[in-house]
C-alpha positions in Angstrom: -102.7 -165.3 33.9 -100.9 -164.2 37.1 -101.2 -166.5 40.1 -103.2 -165.6 43.2 -100.0 -165.6 45.3 -98.3 -163.2 42.8 -101.4 -160.9 42.8 -101.5 -160.9 46.6 -97.8 -160.1 46.9 -98.1 -157.2 44.4 -101.1 -155.9 46.3 -99.2 -156.1 49.6 -96.2 -154.2 48.1 -98.5 -151.5 46.8 -100.4 -151.1 50.0 -97.1 -151.1 52.0 -95.7 -148.3 49.8 -98.9 -146.2 50.0 -99.0 -146.6 53.8 -95.3 -145.6 54.0 -95.9 -142.5 51.9 -99.0 -141.6 53.9 -97.3 -142.0 57.3 -94.2 -140.1 56.1 -96.4 -137.2 54.8 -98.1 -137.0 58.2 -95.0 -137.2 60.3 -92.8 -134.9 58.1 -93.8 -131.6 59.7 -93.1 -133.0 63.2 -89.8 -134.5 62.1 -88.6 -131.2 60.6 -89.8 -129.3 63.6 -87.8 -131.6 65.9 -84.7 -131.4 63.7 -84.6 -127.7 63.6 -86.0 -126.9 67.1 -82.8 -127.6 68.9 -82.2 -124.0 70.0 -84.4 -122.8 72.9 -85.3 -119.3 73.9 -85.4 -118.5 77.7 -88.9 -119.8 78.3 -88.2 -123.0 76.3 -85.1 -123.7 78.2 -87.0 -123.3 81.5 -89.6 -125.8 80.3 -86.9 -128.2 79.0 -84.9 -128.1 82.2 -88.0 -127.9 84.4 -86.6 -124.9 86.4 -88.1 -121.6 87.2 -87.3 -118.4 85.3 -85.4 -117.0 88.3 -83.4 -120.2 88.7 -82.3 -120.2 85.1 -81.4 -116.5 85.2 -79.2 -117.1 88.3 -77.5 -120.1 86.5 -76.8 -117.8 83.5 -75.5 -115.0 85.7 -73.2 -117.4 87.6 -72.0 -119.0 84.4 -73.2 -122.3 85.6 -75.0 -123.3 82.4 -74.0 -123.0 78.7 -75.8 -120.3 76.7 -75.6 -118.1 73.7 -76.0 -114.4 73.9 -77.3 -112.6 70.8 -77.2 -109.0 71.7 -79.9 -108.8 74.4 -81.4 -112.3 73.7 -80.2 -115.5 75.4 -80.5 -118.8 73.7 -79.7 -122.4 74.7 -78.6 -125.2 72.4 -80.3 -128.5 73.3 -77.2 -130.5 72.7 -75.2 -128.3 75.1 -77.9 -128.5 77.7 -78.0 -132.3 77.3 -74.3 -132.5 77.8 -74.5 -130.2 80.8 -77.2 -132.4 82.3 -75.1 -135.6 81.7 -72.2 -134.0 83.6 -74.5 -133.0 86.5 -76.1 -136.5 86.7 -75.0 -138.4 89.7 -75.0 -142.2 89.8 -74.5 -142.9 93.4 -77.4 -145.2 94.1 -78.4 -143.2 97.2 -82.1 -142.4 97.5 
């Protein structure tokens, strides 16, 4: 006959695995969306950068910001925007 401690441990392991599976199943769509949503359209880039449409258009026109042109469409890679933001970030301590 198994001990109470062994039974409790087996039950704990089973519950832990079931919770892990349930949480993963719930989070999987969000994880996949975040993994593959790293290319913004124009409106998405405006939201991400918190700038107006006209400001972003000017930045593209002036070559100030990295972008990808696909025929008439313009896209922005999040990793390139993040790098661009890091380069623009100023650490002067002046408020």
